[in-house]
C-alpha positions in Angstrom: 73.4 19.8 -130.9 72.4 16.2 -131.6 69.5 15.4 -133.9 68.4 11.9 -135.1 65.5 11.2 -137.5 63.7 7.9 -137.1 66.2 6.6 -134.4 65.8 3.2 -132.9 64.7 3.1 -129.2 68.2 2.0 -128.3 69.7 5.1 -130.0 67.0 7.3 -128.4 67.8 6.2 -124.8 71.4 7.3 -125.3 70.2 10.7 -126.5 67.8 11.0 -123.6 70.4 10.0 -120.9 72.9 12.4 -122.4 70.4 15.3 -122.4 69.3 14.6 -118.8 72.8 14.1 -117.4 74.1 17.3 -119.1 71.0 19.3 -118.4 70.4 20.0 -122.1 67.1 20.6 -123.8 65.5 17.3 -124.9 62.9 17.0 -127.7 61.2 13.7 -128.6 58.5 13.3 -131.2 56.8 10.0 -131.6 54.1 7.6 -130.5 53.7 7.5 -126.8 51.4 7.0 -123.8 51.3 9.3 -120.8 50.2 8.7 -117.2 50.0 11.5 -114.7 49.3 11.8 -110.9 49.3 15.0 -108.9 47.0 18.1 -109.4 44.6 15.5 -110.9 44.9 12.0 -112.4 45.0 11.4 -116.1 46.0 8.9 -118.8 46.7 9.5 -122.5 46.3 6.5 -124.8 48.7 5.9 -127.7 49.2 8.9 -130.0 51.7 11.1 -131.7 53.1 13.6 -129.2 55.9 16.1 -128.7 57.8 15.8 -125.5 60.0 18.7 -124.3 62.2 18.5 -121.2 63.9 21.8 -120.4 67.2 22.5 -118.8 65.6 23.4 -115.5 63.6 20.1 -115.3 60.3 21.4 -116.6 58.3 18.9 -118.7 55.8 19.6 -121.5 53.8 17.1 -123.5 52.1 18.6 -126.6 49.6 17.1 -129.0 49.8 18.0 -132.8 47.2 20.7 -132.3 46.5 23.4 -129.7 48.9 25.8 -128.0 48.7 24.4 -124.5 50.4 21.2 -123.3 48.1 18.3 -122.6 50.3 17.4 -119.7 53.1 19.3 -117.9 55.2 19.4 -114.8 57.0 22.4 -113.3 60.7 23.1 -113.1 62.8 20.9 -110.7 61.7 17.4 -111.7 63.9 14.4 -111.2 64.1 12.0 -114.2 64.5 8.3 -114.7 64.8 6.8 -118.2 64.9 3.1 -119.0 64.7 1.0 -122.2 62.1 -1.8 -121.5 61.0 -4.7 -123.6 58.0 -2.9 -125.1 59.2 0.7 -125.1 61.3 3.6 -123.8 60.1 4.7 -120.4 60.7 8.2 -119.0 59.6 9.1 -115.5 59.4 12.7 -114.2 59.0 13.2 -110.5 58.3 16.6 -108.9 58.9 15.9 -105.2 58.0 19.4 -104.1 54.5 19.3 -105.5 54.1 15.5 -105.2 53.5 15.0 -108.9 54.5 12.1 -111.1 54.4 11.6 -114.9 55.3 8.5 -116.9 55.8 8.7 -120.7 56.4 5.6 -122.7 57.6 5.9 -126.3 57.0 3.0 -128.6 58.3 4.6 -131.7 60.4 7.8 -132.2 60.3 10.0 -135.3 62.8 12.6 -134.1 65.1 12.9 -131.1 67.1 16.0 -130.3 69.5 17.0 -127.6 70.1 20.7 -127.7 72.3 23.4 -126.1 70.1 26.4 -126.0 70.9 29.8 -124.4 68.5 32.7 -123.8 69.6 35.8 -122.0 67.1 38.1 -123.6 65.1 40.5 -121.5 61.4 39.7 -121.0 58.7 42.4 -121.0 55.3 41.3 -119.8 52.2 43.1 -121.2 48.9 42.7 -119.5 45.6 44.5 -120.0 43.5 46.2 -117.3 40.9 43.5 -118.0 43.5 40.9 -116.9 44.2 42.9 -113.8 40.5 43.1 -113.0 40.0 39.4 -113.5 42.9 38.6 -111.2 41.6 40.9 -108.4 38.1 39.4 -108.7 39.6 35.9 -108.3 41.9 36.9 -105.5 40.6 40.2 -103.9 43.4 40.2 -101.2 45.8 41.0 -104.1 44.4 44.5 -103.6 44.2 44.4 -99.8 43.1 42.0 -97.1 39.3 42.0 -96.5 38.4 43.6 -99.8 35.1 42.4 -101.3 34.3 43.3 -104.9 30.6 44.1 -105.5 30.5 45.8 -109.0 32.7 46.1 -112.1 32.6 48.7 -114.8 30.1 50.8 -112.9 29.0 53.7 -115.1 29.2 57.2 -113.5 29.1 60.6 -115.1 32.9 60.8 -115.9 33.1 57.3 -117.3 33.3 53.7 -115.9 34.7 52.6 -112.6 36.9 49.5 -112.9 35.9 47.9 -109.6 33.7 49.0 -106.7 33.8 47.1 -103.4 33.8 47.1 -99.7 36.8 47.0 -97.4 37.0 45.1 -94.1 35.5 48.1 -92.3 32.5 48.1 -94.7 33.7 51.3 -96.4 33.0 51.8 -100.1 36.1 51.4 -102.2 36.5 52.8 -105.7 39.3 51.1 -107.6 41.0 52.6 -110.8 43.3 50.1 -112.6 46.3 51.1 -114.7 48.4 48.5 -116.4 51.4 50.8 -116.7 53.0 53.4 -114.4 50.2 55.6 -113.2 50.5 59.4 -113.8 48.6 62.5 -112.7 45.9 61.9 -115.3 45.0 58.6 -113.6 44.8 60.4 -110.3 42.4 63.0 -111.5 40.3 60.3 -113.1 40.1 58.4 -109.8 39.3 61.6 -108.0 36.3 62.3 -110.3 34.9 58.8 -109.7 35.3 59.1 -106.0 33.6 62.5 -105.8 30.7 61.2 -107.9 30.2 58.2 -105.6 30.5 60.4 -102.5 27.6 62.6 -103.7 25.4 59.6 -104.0 26.4 57.5 -101.0 26.1 58.0 -97.2 29.0 55.7 -96.7 32.6 56.7 -96.3 34.3 56.3 -99.7 37.9 55.4 -100.3 39.7 55.7 -103.6 42.5 53.3 -104.6 44.7 53.7 -107.7 46.1 50.2 -108.5 49.0 49.9 -110.9 52.5 48.4 -111.1 54.1 51.8 -110.2 53.3 55.5 -110.0 55.2 58.7 -110.9 56.4 60.9 -108.0 54.2 63.8 -109.0 51.2 61.6 -109.3 51.8 60.1 -105.9 52.1 63.5 -104.3 48.8 64.6 -105.9 47.2 61.3 -104.8 48.1 61.9 -101.2 47.0 65.5 -101.2 43.5 64.3 -102.4 43.3 61.7 -99.6 43.5 58.9 -102.1 45.6 55.7 -102.0 48.0 53.8 -104.1 48.3 50.0 -104.2 51.1 48.3 -106.1 49.9 45.5 -108.3 52.4 42.8 -109.6 51.4 42.1 -113.2 53.3 38.9 -113.3 51.4 37.7 -110.2 48.1 38.6 -112.0 49.1 36.5 -115.1 50.4 33.6 -113.0 47.1 33.6 -111.1 45.0 33.6 -114.2 47.1 30.8 -115.7 46.6 28.7 -112.6 42.8 29.3 -112.8 42.8 28.2 -116.4 44.9 25.1 -115.7 42.5 24.2 -112.8 39.6 24.4 -115.3 41.4 22.1 -117.7 42.0 19.5 -115.0 38.3 19.2 -114.5 38.1 17.4 -117.8 40.6 14.7 -116.8 
């Protein structure tokens, strides 16, 4: 671990090159400008920023406030660093996604080159609301040709998460569960489907959408003529994050 407080730019370039060559984590804090081309085009005038370059080539530029990076690039970047007359220039190139970022530091408050290890297990927790939002953004996540038409429809037993039409114009009742679905979820879906069937002349399908399902629940589901669709919760969160990022680029 190498940490320098108020290093000169000449000292900083050595730390930067060492971190990049050895694939260590690099943290720089100081006054810099940022230019970006790729998903959009943006420039950041001079200001105090936190630059993080991770071992896998991901890049994050943070302002002193806010949880989200003001600029970022995904893993796999190629880097070039050079000490120029007016500052220390770092270029990050993402060839796969055709993105380019240039950060120029004019003054550095802290420079750190770190050996970090993280082998901890990661558990992802999402809400059923997150799952619903993801399916509304990308209906094919449930199945090809699915078209949502209503959410949280109130029926006698409760609220249906999503109602829609499939590619054959059949009504589809969707019950979402963020964890492994059990028999209770199946009976809940069955009540919703029966309620809709009494009121509609269309053929009605019932889909239980969850990351997984117990064996007993699946057996009951099949016996009732209902269906199970596996939903990848990580895919839901990745999709929602991309949507949020796309919204942010509209301000660039």
